[in-house]
C-alpha positions as CSV (number, residue, x, y, z in Angstrom):
1,M,-2.4,47.6,-178.0
2,V,-3.8,50.6,-180.0
3,G,-0.2,52.2,-180.2
4,S,1.3,49.1,-181.6
5,A,-1.4,48.7,-184.3
6,V,-1.2,52.2,-185.4
7,K,2.7,51.9,-185.6
8,M,2.5,48.8,-187.8
9,N,0.1,50.9,-190.2
10,G,2.2,53.9,-190.1
11,K,-0.7,56.1,-189.1
12,K,-1.6,58.9,-186.5
13,L,-2.5,58.6,-182.9
14,A,-4.4,61.7,-181.3
15,Y,-4.3,63.4,-177.9
16,I,-7.1,65.8,-177.5
17,D,-7.5,68.2,-174.4
18,L,-10.6,70.1,-174.5
19,Y,-9.8,72.3,-171.4
20,A,-6.2,72.5,-171.8
21,G,-5.2,75.6,-169.5
22,P,-2.0,77.5,-169.8
23,G,0.5,74.6,-170.0
24,R,2.1,75.3,-166.6
25,Y,0.8,75.6,-162.9
26,K,1.6,78.7,-160.9
27,D,4.7,76.8,-159.5
28,G,6.2,76.6,-162.9
29,S,5.7,72.9,-163.3
30,A,4.4,71.4,-166.5
31,S,0.6,70.4,-166.9
32,R,-0.8,67.8,-169.0
33,P,-0.3,69.2,-172.4
34,L,3.5,69.8,-171.9
35,L,3.8,66.5,-170.3
36,V,2.3,64.8,-173.2
37,L,4.4,66.6,-175.7
38,E,7.7,66.2,-173.7
39,N,7.0,62.4,-173.6
40,A,6.3,62.5,-177.4
41,I,9.5,64.3,-178.1
42,E,11.6,61.6,-176.1
43,D,9.8,58.7,-177.9
44,A,11.1,58.1,-181.3
45,D,7.9,56.1,-182.4
46,L,5.3,58.5,-180.7
47,S,7.1,61.6,-182.1
48,K,6.2,60.3,-185.5
49,M,2.5,59.5,-184.8
50,L,1.2,62.0,-182.4
51,V,-1.4,64.6,-183.4
52,A,-2.1,66.8,-180.4
53,L,-5.0,69.1,-180.2
54,F,-5.5,71.4,-177.3
55,N,-8.4,73.7,-176.7
56,D,-9.5,76.2,-173.9
57,A,-12.3,79.0,-173.9
58,N,-9.9,81.4,-172.4
59,K,-7.8,83.2,-175.0
60,D,-5.4,84.3,-172.5
61,L,-4.7,80.8,-171.6
62,T,-4.5,79.5,-175.1
63,N,-1.9,82.1,-175.8
64,T,0.2,81.3,-172.8
65,L,-0.2,77.5,-173.8
66,Q,0.9,78.4,-177.5
67,N,4.1,80.2,-176.0
68,E,4.9,77.5,-173.7
69,I,4.6,74.7,-176.6
70,D,6.7,77.0,-178.9
71,A,9.6,77.1,-176.1
72,L,9.7,73.3,-175.6
73,P,13.1,72.0,-176.4
74,G,12.8,69.5,-179.4
75,I,9.2,70.6,-180.5
76,E,10.4,70.9,-184.1
77,T,11.2,67.2,-184.1
78,L,7.5,66.2,-183.8
79,T,6.1,65.2,-187.3
80,Y,2.8,67.0,-186.7
81,R,2.8,70.2,-185.2
82,P,0.5,70.6,-182.0
83,S,-2.8,72.6,-182.7
84,V,-4.0,75.1,-180.1
85,M,-7.7,76.3,-180.5
86,C,-9.9,78.6,-178.5
87,G,-13.5,78.0,-178.2
88,E,-16.5,76.9,-175.7
89,I,-17.3,73.3,-175.5
90,G,-21.0,73.2,-176.0
91,E,-23.5,71.8,-178.7
92,D,-21.4,72.6,-181.7
93,A,-18.4,70.7,-180.2
94,A,-20.8,67.7,-179.4
95,K,-22.3,67.8,-182.8
96,F,-18.7,67.9,-184.5
97,F,-17.4,64.9,-182.6
98,S,-20.6,63.0,-183.0
99,S,-20.4,63.5,-186.9
100,T,-16.6,63.5,-187.4
101,R,-14.6,60.1,-187.8
102,L,-11.7,60.3,-185.4
103,I,-8.3,58.6,-185.6
104,P,-7.3,56.6,-182.6
105,S,-7.5,59.2,-179.9
106,F,-7.1,59.7,-176.0
107,T,-9.3,62.6,-175.0
108,F,-9.3,64.4,-171.8
109,V,-12.4,66.5,-170.7
110,D,-11.8,68.6,-167.7
111,P,-14.4,71.2,-167.1
112,F,-14.7,73.0,-163.9
113,G,-18.1,71.9,-163.1
114,Y,-20.9,70.4,-165.3
115,K,-21.1,72.9,-168.0
116,G,-19.7,71.6,-171.3
117,L,-19.7,68.1,-170.0
118,S,-22.5,65.7,-171.7
119,L,-23.2,62.3,-172.7
120,Q,-23.0,63.4,-176.3
121,I,-19.5,64.8,-176.1
122,V,-18.4,61.7,-174.3
123,N,-20.1,59.4,-176.9
124,G,-18.7,61.5,-179.7
125,V,-14.9,61.1,-178.6
126,I,-15.2,57.3,-177.9
127,K,-17.4,56.1,-180.7
128,D,-14.5,55.3,-183.1
129,W,-11.9,52.6,-183.1
130,G,-9.2,52.9,-180.7
131,C,-10.8,56.0,-178.9
132,D,-10.7,56.3,-175.1
133,C,-11.7,59.2,-172.9
134,V,-11.1,60.5,-169.2
135,F,-13.3,63.0,-168.0
136,F,-13.2,65.3,-164.7
137,F,-16.4,64.6,-162.7
138,N,-16.9,67.3,-160.2
139,Y,-18.9,65.2,-157.7
140,Q,-19.5,68.0,-155.1
141,R,-20.7,70.5,-157.6
142,I,-22.8,67.8,-159.4
143,N,-24.3,66.3,-156.3
144,A,-25.4,70.0,-155.4
145,G,-26.6,70.8,-158.8
146,I,-28.9,67.7,-159.5
147,C,-31.8,69.1,-157.4
148,N,-31.2,72.8,-158.4
149,P,-33.5,73.7,-161.4
150,I,-31.3,76.7,-162.4
151,V,-28.8,74.1,-163.8
152,D,-31.4,71.5,-165.1
153,V,-30.1,71.6,-168.6
154,H,-26.5,70.8,-167.6
155,I,-27.4,68.0,-165.4
156,D,-29.9,66.6,-168.1
157,A,-27.1,66.8,-170.7
158,L,-24.7,64.9,-168.4
159,F,-27.1,62.0,-167.3
160,G,-29.9,62.0,-169.8
161,K,-33.4,63.6,-168.7
162,E,-34.8,60.3,-167.7
163,R,-31.9,59.4,-165.3
164,A,-31.6,62.9,-164.0
165,D,-35.2,62.9,-163.1
166,K,-34.9,59.6,-161.5
167,L,-32.0,61.0,-159.4
168,R,-34.0,64.0,-158.4
169,E,-36.8,61.8,-157.2
170,I,-34.7,59.3,-155.2
171,L,-31.8,61.5,-153.8
172,P,-33.7,63.5,-151.1
173,G,-33.2,61.7,-147.7
174,K,-30.4,59.5,-148.7
175,T,-27.2,59.6,-146.7
176,P,-24.2,61.2,-148.4
177,H,-22.7,57.7,-149.1
178,Q,-25.9,56.3,-150.7
179,R,-26.2,59.5,-152.8
180,E,-22.7,58.9,-154.1
181,I,-23.4,55.3,-155.0
182,A,-26.7,56.3,-156.8
183,I,-25.2,59.3,-158.8
184,L,-22.0,57.2,-160.0
185,E,-24.2,54.1,-160.9
186,E,-26.7,56.2,-163.0
187,L,-23.6,57.9,-164.7
188,A,-22.1,54.5,-165.4
189,Q,-25.4,53.2,-166.8
190,A,-26.0,56.1,-168.8
191,I,-22.4,56.0,-170.4
192,K,-22.8,52.2,-171.1
193,A,-26.3,52.7,-172.7
194,M,-24.6,54.7,-175.4
195,G,-21.8,52.3,-175.9
196,G,-19.1,53.0,-173.3
197,K,-18.7,49.3,-172.4
198,Y,-16.3,49.9,-169.7
199,V,-16.4,52.8,-167.1
200,L,-13.9,53.0,-164.3
201,P,-13.9,55.9,-161.8
202,F,-10.9,57.0,-160.0
203,K,-12.1,58.8,-156.7
204,F,-10.6,61.7,-154.9
205,K,-11.4,62.6,-151.2
206,N,-11.9,66.1,-149.7
207,A,-9.4,67.6,-147.3
208,S,-11.0,65.6,-144.3
209,G,-10.9,62.3,-146.3
210,R,-14.5,61.6,-145.5
211,R,-16.1,62.4,-148.7
212,T,-15.5,62.2,-152.4
213,S,-14.9,65.7,-153.9
214,H,-14.3,64.6,-157.6
215,S,-13.5,61.6,-159.7
216,L,-11.7,61.0,-163.0
217,I,-13.9,58.6,-165.2
218,F,-12.2,56.6,-167.5
219,V,-14.5,55.1,-170.5
220,T,-13.4,52.7,-173.2
221,K,-15.2,50.0,-175.4
222,H,-12.2,47.7,-175.1
223,F,-11.3,45.4,-172.4
224,K,-7.3,45.8,-172.8
225,G,-7.8,49.7,-172.0
226,Y,-9.9,48.9,-169.0
227,E,-7.4,46.3,-167.8
228,I,-4.4,48.8,-168.3
229,M,-6.2,51.6,-166.2
230,K,-7.6,49.1,-163.5
231,D,-3.8,48.2,-162.9
232,I,-2.8,51.9,-162.8
233,R,-5.7,52.4,-160.1
């Protein structure tokens, strides 16, 4: 496993969250960033290796997250202090990840819709050794947006223009089930074409339980990572 290899070499292991939020939900429970850090604090090995980078475009949220991190019991025991940044995820971020060699990393990309989610971002965060990614795929919004010319630029960035145009051509007239199959298949093929060898969707249904509302898409180049996540599913 990547963690074992990193430990043997005395190196770093990163967790990157590009849409981190405030750290706690309205009911006071911890969200991803705090859960990751709490786990690292409790794990003697992980506390020495973890490099955590959290980002959000909302300054109020990043301020709140920083305060929540500072208040975590044992946060001072981490070798590397977590970094909290504030910025939009767009072309500049995509260029950064595409041109920067990453340490072994697990990246979470959780935009509300389709803006800020692109093949270039996904490729940038998985391109190096030991780097995997999970991203939030808002199926309902993306399904509605594919044939909406107002958001063509975002849909093209997510699927690639050729595949996006193919979907715009074939989706009209298809049943909801057929649309979902076609959309997820084109997404998977687009990711695989850029080097994401294994693509594993975790589907979530809407309130009625009849249709998919969103998916979490896991992307990796390594079979072991795919195998572990498949067992979780």
